[in-house]
C-alpha positions as CSV (number, residue, x, y, z in Angstrom):
1,M,-17.8,23.5,-2.2
2,Q,-20.8,21.9,0.3
3,I,-20.1,19.0,3.2
4,G,-21.6,16.3,1.1
5,S,-20.5,16.4,-1.8
6,R,-19.1,13.2,-4.1
7,R,-15.8,14.1,-5.8
8,C,-13.8,11.6,-7.9
9,V,-9.5,12.6,-8.3
10,L,-8.7,10.9,-12.1
11,N,-4.9,10.0,-12.6
12,P,-6.0,9.9,-16.2
13,V,-1.5,8.8,-17.4
14,S,-1.8,5.2,-15.0
15,G,-1.5,2.2,-16.3
16,D,-2.8,1.7,-20.1
17,G,-4.6,5.1,-19.8
18,E,-7.3,4.0,-21.1
19,H,-10.3,5.3,-18.6
20,A,-9.7,8.5,-18.8
21,D,-11.9,8.7,-21.7
22,Y,-14.9,6.9,-20.1
23,V,-14.4,7.1,-15.8
24,P,-14.8,10.4,-15.7
25,R,-18.6,10.3,-17.5
26,L,-19.8,7.3,-15.4
27,M,-18.1,8.5,-12.7
28,R,-20.5,12.2,-13.3
29,A,-23.9,10.3,-14.2
30,R,-23.1,8.7,-10.2
31,G,-22.7,12.2,-8.8
32,F,-19.0,12.2,-8.5
33,E,-17.5,15.9,-9.7
34,V,-14.5,15.1,-11.7
35,R,-10.9,16.9,-11.0
36,E,-7.7,15.2,-13.0
37,T,-4.3,15.0,-12.2
38,A,-1.4,17.1,-14.5
39,G,1.9,15.8,-13.2
40,P,3.8,14.7,-9.9
41,G,2.4,16.0,-6.6
42,D,-1.2,16.8,-7.6
43,A,-3.2,13.7,-6.3
44,L,-1.2,14.6,-3.2
45,A,-2.7,18.4,-3.9
46,L,-6.1,17.5,-5.1
47,G,-6.8,15.1,-1.1
48,R,-6.0,18.7,0.5
49,E,-8.4,20.1,-1.5
50,A,-11.1,17.5,-1.0
51,G,-10.0,17.5,2.7
52,R,-10.3,21.4,3.0
53,D,-13.2,21.2,0.9
54,G,-15.9,18.7,3.5
55,V,-16.4,16.6,0.9
56,S,-17.5,13.3,1.9
57,E,-17.2,10.7,-0.3
58,L,-13.9,11.1,-2.3
59,A,-13.3,8.4,-5.0
60,V,-9.3,8.4,-6.7
61,C,-8.9,7.0,-10.0
62,G,-5.6,5.5,-10.4
63,G,-3.5,2.7,-9.3
64,D,-1.6,2.4,-5.5
65,G,0.7,4.9,-5.7
66,T,-2.4,8.2,-7.1
67,I,-4.1,6.6,-4.1
68,N,-0.9,7.1,-1.3
69,E,-0.8,10.6,-2.6
70,V,-4.3,11.7,-2.1
71,V,-4.7,9.7,1.5
72,R,-1.8,11.8,2.3
73,G,-3.1,15.3,1.4
74,L,-6.4,13.6,3.3
75,H,-4.0,13.1,5.9
76,D,-2.1,16.8,5.8
77,T,-5.7,18.7,6.5
78,G,-6.8,16.2,8.7
79,H,-10.0,15.3,7.2
80,L,-8.5,11.8,6.4
81,S,-11.3,10.7,9.2
82,D,-14.4,12.7,8.0
83,V,-13.5,10.7,4.6
84,T,-15.6,8.0,2.6
85,L,-13.2,6.7,0.4
86,S,-13.7,5.2,-2.6
87,V,-11.1,3.7,-4.9
88,V,-11.4,3.1,-8.5
89,P,-8.2,0.8,-9.9
90,A,-6.6,2.1,-13.1
91,G,-3.4,1.3,-12.0
92,T,-1.1,-1.8,-13.0
93,A,-0.9,-3.4,-9.9
94,N,-4.0,-2.5,-8.0
95,L,-2.7,-3.7,-5.0
96,L,-5.2,-2.4,-2.5
97,A,-8.3,-2.8,-5.2
98,G,-7.8,-6.0,-5.1
99,N,-7.7,-6.7,-1.5
100,V,-10.2,-5.4,-0.5
101,G,-12.9,-6.5,-3.1
102,I,-12.5,-4.7,-6.3
103,T,-12.4,-6.3,-9.5
104,D,-11.9,-4.2,-11.9
105,T,-12.5,0.0,-13.0
106,E,-15.9,-0.6,-13.7
107,H,-16.5,-2.6,-10.9
108,G,-14.8,0.1,-8.9
109,V,-16.9,2.7,-9.9
110,E,-20.0,0.7,-8.9
111,V,-18.8,0.4,-5.4
112,A,-17.6,3.8,-5.1
113,D,-21.8,4.3,-5.6
114,T,-23.2,1.9,-3.2
115,G,-20.4,0.3,-1.8
116,E,-20.3,-1.7,1.5
117,K,-18.7,0.7,4.2
118,R,-15.9,-0.3,6.3
119,S,-13.8,1.6,9.3
120,V,-10.4,-0.1,8.4
121,D,-6.8,0.9,9.7
122,V,-4.4,2.9,8.4
123,G,-0.2,2.3,8.6
124,M,1.8,5.0,9.5
125,A,5.9,5.9,8.6
126,G,6.4,8.0,10.7
127,D,4.1,11.3,9.4
128,E,2.8,9.1,6.8
129,P,-0.6,6.8,6.2
130,F,0.4,4.7,4.2
131,L,-2.8,1.4,3.7
132,V,-1.5,-1.3,1.4
133,S,2.5,-1.5,3.0
134,C,5.7,-0.8,3.8
135,I,9.1,-2.2,2.3
136,A,12.5,-2.0,3.6
137,G,15.7,-3.4,1.4
138,L,15.5,-4.9,-1.9
139,P,12.0,-4.5,-2.5
140,A,12.7,-0.8,-2.3
141,D,15.2,-0.6,-4.4
142,A,13.7,-2.4,-7.6
143,S,10.4,-0.5,-7.4
144,V,11.8,2.0,-8.9
145,S,12.4,-0.6,-12.0
146,T,9.5,-3.0,-11.9
147,S,7.6,-2.9,-15.4
148,G,3.6,-3.4,-15.6
149,E,3.4,-6.7,-16.8
150,L,5.3,-7.9,-13.7
151,K,3.5,-6.1,-10.6
152,E,0.7,-6.9,-12.9
153,R,1.4,-11.5,-12.8
154,F,2.6,-11.2,-9.7
155,G,2.3,-8.5,-7.2
156,T,4.3,-7.5,-4.5
157,L,6.4,-10.1,-5.8
158,A,7.1,-9.1,-8.4
159,F,9.9,-6.5,-7.1
160,F,11.6,-9.9,-6.2
161,I,12.0,-10.9,-9.5
162,T,13.5,-7.6,-10.7
163,G,15.5,-7.5,-8.1
164,V,17.3,-10.4,-9.2
165,Q,20.3,-9.0,-11.1
166,E,19.9,-6.2,-7.7
167,T,20.7,-9.3,-5.1
168,L,24.1,-9.4,-7.0
169,R,25.2,-6.1,-5.9
170,F,23.3,-6.1,-2.8
171,D,24.9,-5.9,0.4
172,G,21.9,-6.0,2.3
173,L,20.3,-4.2,5.2
174,D,22.1,-3.8,8.6
175,I,19.1,-3.1,10.4
176,D,18.2,-2.9,14.5
177,I,14.5,-4.1,15.0
178,E,12.0,-3.0,17.7
179,A,8.4,-3.9,17.9
180,V,4.8,-3.8,20.3
181,G,3.9,-7.7,19.0
182,E,0.4,-8.6,19.3
183,D,2.7,-11.7,22.1
184,G,4.8,-8.8,23.9
185,P,8.3,-7.5,23.0
186,F,9.8,-8.3,19.7
187,T,13.4,-7.5,18.6
188,W,15.7,-8.2,15.6
189,S,19.5,-7.7,14.8
190,G,21.8,-8.9,11.6
191,T,21.6,-8.3,7.9
192,A,18.2,-9.0,5.6
193,T,18.0,-8.9,2.4
194,C,14.1,-6.8,3.3
195,L,11.8,-5.8,5.2
196,L,8.0,-6.0,4.4
197,V,5.6,-4.3,6.4
198,G,1.5,-5.2,6.0
199,N,-2.0,-3.4,6.8
200,A,-3.7,-4.5,3.6
201,R,-1.2,-7.3,2.6
202,K,0.1,-10.1,4.2
203,F,3.3,-11.5,3.5
204,V,3.7,-14.5,5.0
205,G,1.7,-18.0,4.2
206,E,-1.0,-17.6,1.4
207,G,0.0,-13.9,1.1
208,G,-2.9,-11.6,-0.1
209,Q,-5.0,-9.9,2.3
210,G,-4.3,-9.0,5.5
211,D,-6.3,-8.3,8.4
212,M,-7.1,-3.7,8.1
213,E,-9.6,-3.8,11.1
214,D,-7.3,-5.9,13.7
215,G,-5.1,-2.9,14.7
216,L,-1.9,-5.0,13.8
217,L,0.7,-4.8,11.1
218,D,2.3,-7.7,9.3
219,V,5.8,-8.4,9.9
220,A,8.5,-10.3,7.5
221,V,12.6,-9.4,8.2
222,V,13.9,-11.6,5.2
223,E,17.3,-12.4,6.1
224,Q,20.1,-12.5,3.5
225,M,19.4,-15.9,1.2
226,P,21.4,-16.8,-2.3
227,A,20.3,-14.5,-5.4
228,G,18.7,-18.2,-7.2
229,N,17.0,-19.1,-4.4
230,L,15.6,-15.8,-4.3
231,V,13.9,-15.9,-7.8
232,A,12.5,-19.5,-7.8
233,E,10.3,-18.8,-4.4
234,A,9.1,-15.5,-5.6
235,I,8.4,-17.5,-9.0
236,G,6.8,-19.9,-7.1
237,Q,4.6,-17.1,-4.8
238,R,6.5,-19.4,-1.5
239,L,9.2,-16.8,-0.9
240,L,7.2,-15.9,2.7
241,A,5.5,-19.4,3.5
242,L,5.1,-20.5,7.3
243,D,8.3,-22.3,7.6
244,T,10.1,-20.5,5.1
245,E,13.3,-20.7,6.5
246,G,15.2,-17.1,7.0
247,V,12.5,-16.0,8.0
248,T,11.3,-13.9,10.9
249,H,7.5,-13.0,11.1
250,V,5.2,-11.3,13.9
251,R,2.5,-8.8,14.4
252,A,3.1,-5.8,15.7
253,N,1.1,-2.2,15.9
254,E,4.3,-0.2,16.4
255,I,7.8,-1.4,14.9
256,S,10.7,0.6,15.1
257,V,13.6,0.1,12.5
258,D,16.8,1.6,12.5
259,G,19.0,1.4,10.1
260,D,22.8,2.3,12.5
261,G,23.7,5.3,11.0
262,D,22.9,4.2,7.1
263,E,20.0,6.0,5.4
264,L,17.8,3.6,4.4
265,T,15.0,3.1,1.4
266,F,11.0,2.3,2.2
267,S,8.5,2.3,-0.2
268,R,5.0,3.2,1.1
269,D,2.8,2.5,-1.5
270,G,5.0,2.8,-4.5
271,E,6.4,6.3,-2.6
272,L,9.6,6.2,-2.3
273,S,11.8,7.7,0.8
274,T,15.2,7.6,2.6
275,H,15.0,7.7,6.3
276,E,18.0,6.1,8.9
277,S,15.3,5.0,11.0
278,L,11.4,5.3,11.1
279,T,8.5,3.9,13.4
280,L,5.6,2.3,11.9
281,S,2.5,2.7,13.9
282,V,-1.3,1.6,13.7
283,R,-4.0,4.3,13.1
284,E,-6.9,2.0,14.1
285,R,-10.3,2.2,12.0
286,G,-8.7,5.5,11.0
287,L,-10.4,5.7,7.4
288,T,-14.2,4.5,6.1
289,L,-13.3,2.6,2.4
290,R,-16.0,1.9,0.8
291,V,-15.3,-2.1,-0.2
292,G,-16.6,-4.5,-2.6
293,A,-18.2,-8.1,-1.9
294,G,-15.0,-9.8,-1.9
295,Y,-13.4,-8.3,1.2
296,E,-12.9,-10.5,3.6
297,P,-13.2,-8.5,7.0
298,N,-10.9,-11.3,8.9
299,P,-9.0,-12.9,6.8
300,E,-7.5,-16.0,7.9
């Protein structure tokens, strides 16, 4: 494979699977070689392969989990900063695509071909990269069973809605947090329902797209609260409004989380892992990403 090549990693079973019939044809017409996944871990392997082969333009057709695997594969080979990545959304929530101005699958194909290139931040959870968010607590546990319909309707907040029954049994996270924030050092200790860390996504105010080019993560600590209130706020999409009681917000370039000896479950762009402690940081402008016209470089 020659340097300068174009390749597409396609997950044929993401979402409803309808894209598997026509996206390969559209991508090949634009000069992309198409490689399909056949099972778990294949997107990770194909990301590594693309890095080793010197692919310069890499499109990913699938959901946020498929994108995360490919990004991890590129990172494993040390080529994440050498590749221009593009997203052809074919999953259920498609959070990254929505945050970078890509409206649907066909639009993603067009952006992969001719879209504007931006240098964006990459979040790091330990030594694993993420682009959208890294969540610890109830949403991370609930994300395993969250339905595609709810994710499509409510995005990240679907995890809260699905997790209401789990809240009745959930004892919360006993965590200690230390962060280097934009306003100086920050510490927090106590019991939380969840910890939300966003790179492409913010969780406070009106939510939506985060600033992917500021070298900072948007961090929200949600303290324990009654289950009924949790769901009511989630449905109203106001759970993390700036004035919501029990929510602490900080913007930081590094945050360390310690579970006081207990293992914490983290959902990194939908990929689950457990850690007794974890440091999250930012690799500033660590990735070249093609974006749609709706992308806001400096969202308010």
